[in-house]
LUMTI-762162 format. One record per residue: residue number from 1; residue in one letter; chain; x, y, z of N, C-alpha, C in turn. Coordinates in nm, 4 decimals. Atoms other than C-alpha are relative to their C-alpha. Example, Ala and Ser with C-alpha at 12.3 -4.5 7.8 and 13.67 -1.06 7.14 Angstrom:
// residues 2
{1 'A' 'A' {0.0890 -0.1190 0.0000} {1.2300 -0.4500 0.7800} {0.0900 0.1200 0.0000}}
{2 'S' 'A' {-0.0820 -0.1190 -0.0060} {1.3670 -0.1060 0.7140} {-0.0770 0.1090 0.0730}}
// end
This chain:
// residues 187
{1 'M' 'A' {-0.0693 0.0371 0.0160} {-3.2582 1.3324 -1.9814} {0.0798 0.1327 0.0869}}
{2 'Y' 'A' {-0.1045 -0.0347 -0.0998} {-3.0581 1.5948 -1.7980} {0.0308 -0.0345 0.1778}}
{3 'F' 'A' {-0.0231 0.0567 -0.1624} {-3.1132 1.4861 -1.4398} {0.0143 -0.1231 0.0060}}
{4 'S' 'A' {-0.0884 0.0860 0.0342} {-3.0043 1.1109 -1.5752} {0.0915 0.0483 0.0190}}
{5 'T' 'A' {-0.1493 -0.0267 0.0423} {-2.7097 1.2819 -1.7169} {0.0683 0.0489 0.1309}}
{6 'R' 'A' {-0.0463 -0.0303 -0.1350} {-2.6544 1.4865 -1.3751} {0.0473 -0.1063 0.1188}}
{7 'R' 'A' {-0.0510 0.1321 -0.0894} {-2.6760 1.1459 -1.1373} {0.0994 -0.0261 -0.0785}}
{8 'N' 'A' {-0.0604 0.0720 0.0941} {-2.4674 1.0133 -1.4153} {0.1791 0.0584 0.0520}}
{9 'C' 'A' {-0.1537 -0.1139 -0.0132} {-2.1723 1.3182 -1.3856} {-0.0126 -0.0565 0.1839}}
{10 'M' 'A' {-0.0472 0.0240 -0.1575} {-2.2101 1.2651 -0.9424} {0.0267 -0.1505 0.0104}}
{11 'S' 'A' {-0.0283 0.1487 0.0362} {-2.1589 0.9104 -1.0382} {0.1548 -0.0222 -0.0002}}
{12 'I' 'A' {-0.1205 -0.0406 0.0296} {-1.8447 1.0379 -1.1366} {0.0605 -0.0108 0.0709}}
{13 'V' 'A' {-0.0833 -0.0516 -0.1071} {-1.7397 1.2018 -0.8711} {0.0507 -0.1348 0.1282}}
{14 'D' 'A' {0.0322 0.0843 -0.1037} {-1.8536 0.9329 -0.6453} {0.1236 -0.1672 -0.0537}}
{15 'Q' 'A' {-0.0881 0.0996 0.0508} {-1.6350 0.6483 -0.8654} {0.1496 0.0707 0.0557}}
{16 'T' 'A' {-0.1097 -0.0437 -0.0468} {-1.3349 0.8809 -0.8168} {0.0545 -0.0032 0.0971}}
{17 'K' 'A' {-0.0429 0.0241 -0.1825} {-1.3713 0.8989 -0.4514} {-0.0006 -0.1715 -0.0151}}
{18 'T' 'A' {-0.0130 0.0769 -0.0582} {-1.3732 0.5460 -0.4697} {0.1333 -0.0789 -0.0014}}
{19 'K' 'A' {-0.0474 -0.0224 0.0357} {-1.0977 0.5136 -0.6717} {0.1102 0.0423 0.0727}}
{20 'M' 'A' {-0.1483 -0.0425 -0.0740} {-0.8269 0.7402 -0.4824} {-0.0394 -0.0783 0.1141}}
{21 'G' 'A' {-0.0255 0.0993 -0.1130} {-0.9530 0.5528 -0.1887} {0.0752 -0.1040 -0.0040}}
{22 'V' 'A' {-0.0906 0.1036 0.0789} {-0.8109 0.2190 -0.3697} {0.1493 0.0555 0.0371}}
{23 'A' 'A' {-0.1031 -0.0474 0.0485} {-0.5239 0.3985 -0.4571} {0.1189 0.0654 0.1154}}
{24 'I' 'A' {-0.0764 -0.0219 -0.1976} {-0.4175 0.5124 -0.0634} {-0.0005 -0.0961 -0.0124}}
{25 'E' 'A' {-0.0465 0.1678 -0.0807} {-0.5162 0.1427 0.0593} {0.0924 -0.0166 -0.0916}}
{26 'H' 'A' {-0.1482 0.0760 0.0541} {-0.2274 0.0330 -0.1911} {0.0803 0.1111 0.0640}}
{27 'F' 'A' {-0.0618 -0.1138 -0.0565} {-0.0339 0.3127 -0.0530} {0.0123 -0.0440 0.1273}}
{28 'K' 'A' {-0.0468 0.0642 -0.1413} {-0.0707 0.2150 0.3008} {0.0377 -0.1425 0.0227}}
{29 'N' 'A' {-0.1080 0.1711 -0.0565} {0.0414 -0.1956 0.2466} {0.0771 0.1128 -0.0924}}
{30 'E' 'A' {-0.1481 0.0659 0.1098} {0.3473 -0.0616 -0.0072} {0.0720 0.0596 0.1616}}
{31 'L' 'A' {-0.0790 -0.0545 -0.1355} {0.4106 0.1794 0.3645} {0.0614 -0.1051 0.1024}}
{32 'K' 'A' {0.0191 0.0745 -0.0927} {0.3759 -0.1143 0.5947} {0.1355 -0.1397 -0.0297}}
{33 'N' 'A' {-0.1196 0.0868 0.0563} {0.6632 -0.3145 0.3511} {0.1466 0.1333 0.0613}}
{34 'I' 'A' {-0.1405 -0.0822 -0.0276} {0.9374 -0.0369 0.4371} {0.0298 0.0440 0.1761}}
{35 'R' 'A' {-0.0510 0.0788 -0.1844} {1.1160 -0.1439 0.7400} {0.0233 0.1757 0.0997}}
{36 'T' 'A' {0.0023 -0.0939 -0.0786} {1.0997 0.1434 1.0605} {0.1322 -0.1097 0.0558}}
{37 'G' 'A' {-0.1058 0.0365 -0.0858} {1.3415 0.0950 1.3319} {-0.0740 -0.1692 0.1436}}
{38 'R' 'A' {0.0749 0.0852 -0.0744} {1.0687 -0.1569 1.5287} {-0.0159 -0.1081 -0.0730}}
{39 'A' 'A' {0.0127 0.1350 0.0122} {0.9501 -0.5198 1.4573} {-0.1549 0.0365 -0.0923}}
{40 'N' 'A' {0.0862 0.0018 0.0186} {0.6521 -0.5117 1.2466} {-0.0428 -0.1380 -0.1081}}
{41 'P' 'A' {0.0414 0.1706 0.0480} {0.4756 -0.8818 1.0845} {-0.0005 0.0409 -0.1824}}
{42 'G' 'A' {0.0290 -0.0374 0.1273} {0.4168 -0.6606 0.7285} {0.1437 -0.0219 -0.0616}}
{43 'M' 'A' {-0.0751 -0.0373 0.0080} {0.7930 -0.6374 0.7044} {0.0769 -0.1376 -0.1096}}
{44 'I' 'A' {-0.0198 0.1108 0.0602} {0.7722 -1.0342 0.5947} {-0.1178 -0.0419 -0.0579}}
{45 'E' 'A' {0.0867 0.0920 0.0377} {0.4621 -1.1293 0.5575} {-0.0425 -0.0253 -0.1481}}
{46 'G' 'A' {-0.0283 -0.0038 0.1233} {0.4937 -1.1315 0.1657} {0.0988 -0.0281 -0.0819}}
{47 'V' 'A' {-0.1186 0.1471 0.1047} {0.8176 -1.3788 0.1399} {-0.0567 -0.0955 -0.0576}}
{48 'T' 'A' {0.1008 0.0942 0.0638} {0.7546 -1.6265 -0.0585} {0.0670 -0.0966 0.0186}}
{49 'V' 'A' {-0.0898 0.1110 -0.0216} {0.8672 -1.9728 0.0556} {-0.0601 -0.1331 -0.0999}}
{50 'E' 'A' {-0.0393 0.1252 0.0619} {0.9092 -2.3200 -0.1266} {-0.0924 -0.0570 0.1237}}
{51 'V' 'A' {0.0632 0.1317 -0.0693} {0.5904 -2.5404 0.0485} {-0.0585 -0.1066 -0.0312}}
{52 'Y' 'A' {0.0791 0.1225 0.1015} {0.4023 -2.8689 -0.1169} {0.0026 0.0728 -0.1122}}
{53 'G' 'A' {-0.0272 -0.0222 0.1583} {0.5583 -2.7910 -0.4389} {-0.0368 0.1466 -0.0873}}
{54 'S' 'A' {0.0156 -0.1624 0.1202} {0.4690 -2.4208 -0.5080} {-0.0139 0.0756 0.0904}}
{55 'P' 'A' {-0.0682 -0.1855 -0.0809} {0.5780 -2.0663 -0.4023} {-0.1429 -0.0242 0.0908}}
{56 'M' 'A' {0.0689 -0.0616 -0.0895} {0.3566 -1.9490 -0.1215} {0.0011 0.0976 0.1329}}
{57 'R' 'A' {-0.0887 -0.1192 -0.0931} {0.3429 -1.6545 0.0574} {0.0359 0.0001 0.1555}}
{58 'L' 'A' {-0.0952 0.1142 -0.0788} {0.4625 -1.6885 0.3929} {-0.1146 0.0838 0.1211}}
{59 'K' 'A' {0.1016 0.0276 -0.0941} {0.1233 -1.5166 0.5646} {-0.1014 -0.0510 -0.0152}}
{60 'D' 'A' {0.1523 0.0965 0.0567} {-0.0876 -1.7574 0.4169} {0.0851 -0.1406 0.0968}}
{61 'I' 'A' {0.0015 0.1203 -0.0382} {0.1321 -2.0685 0.5411} {0.0394 -0.0350 0.1772}}
{62 'A' 'A' {-0.0090 -0.0246 -0.1515} {0.2118 -1.9003 0.9557} {-0.0650 0.1013 0.0038}}
{63 'S' 'A' {0.0536 -0.1544 -0.0867} {0.1409 -1.6255 1.1842} {0.1451 0.0057 0.0392}}
{64 'I' 'A' {-0.0804 -0.1204 -0.0424} {0.3483 -1.3651 1.2318} {-0.0389 0.0490 0.1109}}
{65 'T' 'A' {-0.0012 -0.0640 -0.0806} {0.3460 -1.2219 1.5637} {0.1207 0.1199 0.0696}}
{66 'V' 'A' {-0.1270 -0.1036 -0.0250} {0.5613 -0.9376 1.7410} {0.0503 -0.0242 0.2063}}
{67 'P' 'A' {-0.0186 0.0437 -0.1647} {0.6785 -1.0819 2.1033} {0.0239 0.1496 0.0903}}
{68 'D' 'A' {-0.0308 -0.1871 -0.0531} {0.9127 -0.7147 2.1670} {0.0343 0.0676 -0.1732}}
{69 'S' 'A' {-0.0787 -0.1442 0.1180} {1.0635 -0.3973 1.9066} {0.0389 -0.0662 -0.0711}}
{70 'R' 'A' {-0.0995 -0.0262 0.0956} {1.2770 -0.6058 1.7717} {0.0130 -0.1226 -0.0123}}
{71 'Q' 'A' {-0.0183 0.1320 0.0155} {1.2054 -0.9877 1.7129} {-0.1584 -0.0241 -0.0293}}
{72 'L' 'A' {0.1519 0.0162 -0.0141} {0.9445 -1.1090 1.5441} {-0.0064 -0.1471 -0.0399}}
{73 'L' 'A' {-0.0218 0.1666 -0.0461} {0.8072 -1.4654 1.6072} {-0.0938 -0.0891 -0.0961}}
{74 'I' 'A' {0.0970 0.0993 0.0747} {0.6512 -1.7366 1.3152} {0.0289 -0.0511 0.0464}}
{75 'T' 'A' {0.0014 0.1597 -0.0082} {0.4988 -2.0141 1.4067} {-0.1117 -0.0532 -0.1224}}
{76 'P' 'A' {0.1048 0.0809 0.1455} {0.3682 -2.2538 1.0784} {-0.0876 -0.0490 0.0693}}
{77 'F' 'A' {0.1339 -0.0313 -0.0007} {0.0507 -2.3428 1.0497} {0.0526 -0.2109 0.0693}}
{78 'D' 'A' {-0.0858 0.2023 -0.0243} {0.2512 -2.7418 1.0254} {0.1557 0.0252 -0.0244}}
{79 'S' 'A' {-0.2026 -0.0351 -0.0688} {0.5804 -2.7337 1.1968} {0.0419 -0.0776 -0.0721}}
{80 'K' 'A' {-0.1292 0.0795 0.1064} {0.7727 -2.9107 0.9365} {0.0083 0.1221 -0.0678}}
{81 'N' 'A' {-0.0044 -0.1192 0.1188} {0.7470 -2.6156 0.7378} {0.1310 0.0909 0.0687}}
{82 'A' 'A' {-0.0563 -0.0741 0.0054} {0.9745 -2.4732 1.0001} {0.1707 0.0746 -0.0504}}
{83 'S' 'A' {-0.1509 -0.0040 0.0704} {1.3162 -2.5204 0.8292} {-0.0117 0.0528 -0.1542}}
{84 'L' 'A' {-0.0260 -0.0653 0.0830} {1.1640 -2.3902 0.4791} {-0.0520 0.1231 0.0380}}
{85 'I' 'A' {0.0395 -0.1168 -0.0156} {0.9941 -2.0774 0.6017} {0.2189 0.0465 0.0690}}
{86 'G' 'A' {-0.0903 -0.0515 -0.0184} {1.3749 -2.0053 0.7495} {0.0995 0.0381 -0.0864}}
{87 'K' 'A' {-0.1406 -0.0322 0.1160} {1.5540 -2.0953 0.3972} {-0.0188 0.1131 -0.0759}}
{88 'G' 'A' {0.0781 -0.0976 0.0800} {1.2813 -1.8649 0.2249} {0.0333 0.1789 0.0448}}
{89 'I' 'A' {-0.0026 -0.1919 -0.0408} {1.3717 -1.5592 0.4646} {0.1142 0.0070 -0.0744}}
{90 'E' 'A' {-0.1353 -0.0452 0.0837} {1.7011 -1.6166 0.3683} {0.0182 0.0013 -0.1544}}
{91 'K' 'A' {0.0283 -0.0133 0.1577} {1.6306 -1.6507 0.0235} {0.0157 0.0836 -0.0405}}
{92 'A' 'A' {0.0289 -0.0966 -0.0002} {1.4540 -1.3422 0.0174} {0.1216 0.1134 -0.0366}}
{93 'N' 'A' {-0.0956 -0.0748 -0.0432} {1.7390 -1.1449 0.1063} {-0.0582 0.1799 0.0550}}
{94 'I' 'A' {0.1017 -0.1429 0.0108} {1.5772 -0.8614 0.2691} {0.0773 -0.0024 0.1331}}
{95 'G' 'A' {-0.0824 -0.0470 -0.1465} {1.8642 -0.8227 0.5760} {-0.0347 -0.0757 0.1589}}
{96 'F' 'A' {0.0196 0.0902 -0.1629} {1.6996 -1.0858 0.8413} {0.0793 -0.0939 -0.0220}}
{97 'M' 'A' {-0.0711 0.1650 -0.0118} {1.9068 -1.4017 0.9770} {-0.1457 -0.0374 0.0613}}
{98 'P' 'A' {0.0955 0.0951 -0.1393} {1.5999 -1.6359 1.1243} {0.1348 -0.0653 0.0556}}
{99 'I' 'A' {-0.0460 0.1242 -0.0976} {1.6975 -1.8718 1.3588} {-0.1198 -0.1133 0.0445}}
{100 'V' 'A' {0.1104 0.1028 -0.0326} {1.5083 -2.2074 1.3618} {0.0034 -0.0388 0.1277}}
{101 'D' 'A' {0.0007 0.0640 -0.1794} {1.3956 -2.3259 1.7572} {-0.1378 -0.0923 -0.0443}}
{102 'G' 'A' {0.1038 0.1041 0.0003} {1.2072 -2.6538 1.6322} {-0.1264 0.0287 -0.0101}}
{103 'T' 'A' {0.1534 0.0078 0.0609} {0.8282 -2.5583 1.5555} {0.0273 0.1264 -0.0517}}
{104 'S' 'A' {-0.0333 -0.1958 0.0677} {0.9370 -2.1680 1.5412} {0.0664 0.0709 -0.0814}}
{105 'V' 'A' {-0.1548 -0.0781 0.1059} {1.1231 -1.9357 1.3442} {0.0148 0.1300 0.0738}}
{106 'R' 'A' {-0.0421 -0.0938 -0.0267} {1.2592 -1.6136 1.5151} {0.0820 0.1381 -0.1053}}
{107 'V' 'A' {0.0055 -0.0613 0.0933} {1.3443 -1.3480 1.3058} {0.0487 0.1567 0.0892}}
{108 'K' 'A' {-0.0568 -0.1772 -0.1256} {1.5687 -1.0425 1.5349} {0.0277 0.1203 -0.1115}}
{109 'I' 'A' {0.0213 -0.1232 0.1120} {1.5212 -0.6760 1.3741} {0.1958 0.0266 0.0509}}
{110 'P' 'A' {-0.1380 -0.0833 -0.1124} {1.8944 -0.5090 1.4112} {-0.0602 0.1935 0.0009}}
{111 'P' 'A' {-0.0025 -0.0971 0.0361} {1.8857 -0.1636 1.4731} {0.0535 0.0711 -0.1253}}
{112 'M' 'A' {-0.0319 -0.0388 0.1230} {1.8598 0.0840 1.1926} {0.1096 0.1148 0.0214}}
{113 'T' 'A' {-0.0770 -0.1401 0.0400} {2.2099 0.2861 1.0766} {-0.0352 0.1264 -0.0987}}
{114 'E' 'A' {0.0233 -0.1689 0.0286} {2.1470 0.6644 1.0134} {-0.0007 -0.0012 -0.1898}}
{115 'E' 'A' {-0.0155 0.0777 0.1569} {2.2578 0.4816 0.6153} {-0.1894 -0.0277 -0.0134}}
{116 'L' 'A' {0.1445 0.1062 0.0459} {1.9483 0.2736 0.6047} {-0.1302 0.0958 0.0372}}
{117 'R' 'A' {0.1791 -0.0872 -0.0131} {1.6758 0.5194 0.7848} {-0.0086 0.0748 -0.1072}}
{118 'K' 'A' {0.0482 -0.0582 0.1156} {1.7937 0.7446 0.4960} {-0.0721 -0.0545 -0.0857}}
{119 'K' 'A' {0.0889 0.0942 0.1489} {1.7339 0.4755 0.2168} {-0.1285 -0.0593 0.0387}}
{120 'M' 'A' {0.1711 0.0152 -0.0304} {1.3831 0.4057 0.3794} {-0.0794 0.0932 -0.0204}}
{121 'A' 'A' {0.0331 -0.1126 0.0463} {1.2981 0.7437 0.3434} {-0.0453 0.0551 -0.1246}}
{122 'K' 'A' {0.0024 -0.0472 0.1420} {1.3721 0.8012 -0.0045} {-0.0848 -0.0465 -0.0274}}
{123 'I' 'A' {0.0499 0.0936 0.0991} {1.2013 0.4899 -0.0815} {-0.1297 0.0227 0.0844}}
{124 'C' 'A' {0.1136 -0.0307 -0.0307} {0.8989 0.6439 0.1607} {-0.0777 0.0905 -0.0877}}
{125 'H' 'A' {0.0706 -0.0664 0.0548} {0.9021 0.9288 -0.0026} {-0.0188 -0.0351 -0.1521}}
{126 'E' 'A' {0.0349 0.0491 0.1632} {0.8832 0.7375 -0.4060} {-0.1196 -0.0527 0.0138}}
{127 'E' 'A' {0.1441 0.0633 -0.0141} {0.6049 0.5501 -0.2715} {-0.0819 0.1186 -0.0182}}
{128 'R' 'A' {0.0925 -0.1282 0.0050} {0.4280 0.8713 -0.1893} {-0.0525 0.0572 -0.1271}}
{129 'E' 'A' {0.0357 -0.0776 0.1417} {0.4659 1.0575 -0.5432} {-0.0388 -0.1187 -0.0611}}
{130 'K' 'A' {0.0469 0.1471 0.0790} {0.3922 0.6843 -0.7073} {-0.1817 0.0101 0.0463}}
{131 'A' 'A' {0.0810 -0.0629 -0.0057} {0.0748 0.7478 -0.5095} {-0.1233 0.1030 -0.0426}}
{132 'K' 'A' {0.0580 -0.1163 0.1026} {0.0282 1.0664 -0.6385} {-0.0447 0.0117 -0.1136}}
{133 'V' 'A' {0.0337 0.0443 0.1174} {0.0683 1.0045 -0.9518} {-0.0903 -0.0595 -0.0705}}
{134 'T' 'A' {0.1090 0.0978 0.0615} {-0.1938 0.7544 -0.9608} {-0.0807 0.0707 0.0378}}
{135 'L' 'A' {0.1122 -0.1377 0.0227} {-0.4089 1.0426 -0.7885} {-0.0375 0.0826 -0.1299}}
{136 'R' 'A' {-0.0003 -0.0990 0.1570} {-0.3559 1.2696 -1.0801} {-0.0195 -0.0794 -0.1230}}
{137 'N' 'A' {0.0520 0.0848 0.1273} {-0.3877 1.0132 -1.3246} {-0.1386 -0.0298 0.0208}}
{138 'I' 'A' {0.1014 0.0136 -0.0780} {-0.7350 0.9632 -1.1313} {-0.1043 0.1382 -0.0579}}
{139 'R' 'A' {0.0454 -0.1088 0.0307} {-0.8043 1.2914 -1.1617} {-0.0306 0.0620 -0.1457}}
{140 'R' 'A' {0.0347 -0.0733 0.1958} {-0.7501 1.3624 -1.5540} {-0.0845 -0.0796 -0.0085}}
{141 'D' 'A' {0.0772 0.1299 0.0464} {-0.9152 1.0472 -1.6366} {-0.1586 0.0408 0.0535}}
{142 'S' 'A' {0.1271 0.0014 -0.0355} {-1.2519 1.1662 -1.4270} {-0.0103 0.1570 -0.0879}}
{143 'N' 'A' {0.0423 -0.1656 0.0785} {-1.2127 1.5643 -1.6159} {-0.0202 -0.0583 -0.0908}}
{144 'E' 'A' {0.0614 0.0526 0.1876} {-1.2078 1.3846 -1.9863} {-0.1484 -0.0767 0.0414}}
{145 'T' 'A' {0.1248 0.0051 0.0347} {-1.5049 1.2371 -1.9172} {-0.1012 0.0999 0.0109}}
{146 'V' 'A' {0.0887 -0.1386 -0.0376} {-1.6974 1.5135 -1.7451} {0.0208 0.1065 -0.1243}}
{147 'R' 'A' {0.0634 -0.0462 0.1476} {-1.5908 1.7126 -2.0323} {-0.0388 -0.0374 -0.0873}}
{148 'K' 'A' {0.0359 0.0598 0.0860} {-1.6764 1.4799 -2.2911} {-0.1280 -0.0021 -0.0102}}
{149 'Q' 'A' {0.1588 -0.0614 0.0303} {-2.0192 1.5079 -2.1760} {-0.0345 0.1136 -0.0206}}
{150 'K' 'A' {0.0613 -0.1088 0.0534} {-2.0342 1.8119 -2.1658} {0.0029 0.0602 -0.1736}}
{151 'A' 'A' {0.0007 -0.0130 0.1275} {-1.8993 1.8306 -2.5295} {-0.1025 -0.0455 -0.0718}}
{152 'D' 'A' {0.1094 0.1100 0.0230} {-2.1583 1.5859 -2.6074} {-0.1803 0.0459 -0.0054}}
{153 'G' 'A' {0.2310 -0.1361 -0.0792} {-2.4717 1.8793 -2.4396} {0.0136 -0.1028 0.0856}}
{154 'D' 'A' {0.0725 0.0424 -0.0518} {-2.5208 1.6004 -2.2351} {-0.0193 0.0997 0.2143}}
{155 'I' 'A' {0.0586 -0.0858 -0.1026} {-2.4606 1.8827 -1.9454} {0.0647 0.1296 -0.0325}}
{156 'A' 'A' {-0.0736 -0.0971 0.0467} {-2.3867 2.2432 -1.9321} {0.0748 0.0595 0.0768}}
{157 'E' 'A' {-0.1021 -0.0925 -0.0578} {-2.0713 2.4572 -1.8436} {-0.0214 0.0158 0.1098}}
{158 'D' 'A' {-0.0279 -0.0281 -0.1114} {-2.1420 2.5428 -1.5092} {-0.0113 -0.1533 0.0697}}
{159 'L' 'A' {-0.0017 0.0805 -0.0728} {-2.2307 2.2093 -1.4036} {0.1159 -0.0492 0.0105}}
{160 'M' 'A' {-0.1444 -0.0054 0.0577} {-1.8805 2.1121 -1.6184} {0.0844 0.0042 0.1505}}
{161 'K' 'A' {-0.0478 -0.0789 -0.0534} {-1.7524 2.3291 -1.3928} {0.0020 -0.0632 0.1859}}
{162 'K' 'A' {0.0448 0.0206 -0.1408} {-1.9003 2.1983 -1.0427} {0.0808 -0.1811 0.0348}}
{163 'F' 'A' {-0.0696 0.1528 -0.0325} {-1.7825 1.8629 -1.1025} {0.1312 0.0056 -0.0439}}
{164 'E' 'A' {-0.1253 0.0251 0.0039} {-1.4368 1.9524 -1.1993} {0.0670 0.0620 0.1175}}
{165 'K' 'A' {-0.0522 -0.0767 -0.1436} {-1.3689 2.1829 -0.8404} {-0.0536 -0.1021 0.1018}}
{166 'N' 'A' {0.0304 0.1197 -0.1263} {-1.5534 1.8297 -0.6457} {0.1700 -0.0623 -0.0310}}
{167 'I' 'A' {-0.0934 0.0926 0.0591} {-1.2781 1.6279 -0.8067} {0.1604 0.0083 0.0422}}
{168 'Q' 'A' {-0.0610 -0.1054 -0.0588} {-1.0456 1.9150 -0.7519} {0.0579 -0.0397 0.1190}}
{169 'E' 'A' {0.0773 -0.0140 -0.1360} {-1.1443 1.8946 -0.3847} {0.0542 -0.1497 0.0189}}
{170 'L' 'A' {-0.0755 0.2292 -0.0765} {-1.0956 1.4636 -0.3609} {0.1172 0.0354 -0.0558}}
{171 'T' 'A' {-0.1589 0.0143 0.0713} {-0.7337 1.5309 -0.5431} {0.0632 0.0759 0.0876}}
{172 'D' 'A' {-0.0780 -0.0464 -0.0758} {-0.6639 1.7270 -0.2854} {0.0427 -0.0338 0.1245}}
{173 'K' 'A' {-0.0940 0.1189 -0.1281} {-0.7541 1.5621 -0.0260} {0.0361 -0.1040 0.0591}}
{174 'F' 'A' {-0.0012 0.0864 0.0331} {-0.6613 1.2641 -0.1148} {0.2073 0.0159 0.0460}}
{175 'C' 'A' {-0.1212 0.0032 0.0051} {-0.2813 1.3646 -0.1950} {0.0612 0.0505 0.1452}}
{176 'K' 'A' {-0.0501 -0.0608 -0.0992} {-0.2685 1.5508 0.1765} {-0.0124 -0.1266 0.0960}}
{177 'E' 'A' {-0.0089 0.0476 -0.1273} {-0.3399 1.2850 0.3499} {0.0436 -0.1616 -0.0627}}
{178 'A' 'A' {-0.1417 0.1095 0.0407} {-0.0643 1.0496 0.1172} {0.1294 0.0485 0.0249}}
{179 'D' 'A' {-0.0731 -0.1315 -0.0941} {0.1314 1.3628 0.2640} {0.0174 -0.0670 0.1631}}
{180 'D' 'A' {-0.0035 0.0624 -0.1350} {0.0686 1.2496 0.6176} {-0.0361 -0.1341 0.0271}}
{181 'L' 'A' {-0.0207 0.1521 -0.0470} {0.0784 0.8700 0.6001} {0.1696 -0.0015 -0.0091}}
{182 'S' 'A' {-0.1175 -0.0045 0.0074} {0.4177 0.9469 0.4413} {0.1444 0.0996 0.1590}}
{183 'E' 'A' {-0.0710 -0.0511 -0.1481} {0.5315 1.1693 0.7873} {0.0219 -0.0885 0.0442}}
{184 'K' 'A' {-0.0054 0.0662 -0.1303} {0.4276 0.9916 1.0222} {0.0353 -0.2115 -0.0267}}
{185 'K' 'A' {-0.1316 0.1004 0.0099} {0.6308 0.6374 0.8482} {0.0992 0.0260 0.0106}}
{186 'K' 'A' {-0.1043 -0.0140 0.0333} {0.9023 0.8504 0.8162} {0.0653 0.0052 0.1367}}
{187 'K' 'A' {-0.0063 -0.0673 -0.1661} {0.9066 0.9875 1.2289} {0.0059 -0.1420 0.0493}}
// end
């Protein structure tokens, strides 16, 4: 009984690590949407475009490439959708003016002003804090599970402390990773 419970607690630590990894991946995806001075396909790939009678994400109906640092080139899989993609980008109101040239769409990325740069840094900070709150909630839930097992008499107190320490180390590691990712994005 004691051995299987100990394995169960180790799986709690493994589950915590997995959940925190998922939270960091979500944070990375959120960072992709934050604009920097250079063109990045992540800036517009989530834009919804009305094609074939239903809304679809831009990345599902076209390929997005970066021919140079200030421009995105969108090539629809069906060339008839180029004008719809242009209208969809305008409608998304993300500050870009698309240029439809026949079978593709070009989006010029204007240089960032100091005000816009500060706004993006603030958004980056907010996203980092959301990620850290998620990590702390995962830590809290995992610690509660371990404490419940101790209260039920499934594990000893020293083992509970060890698992809580492992969970805290994971939290510290993933919070540092979120800080590092945020700082890298701000630069």
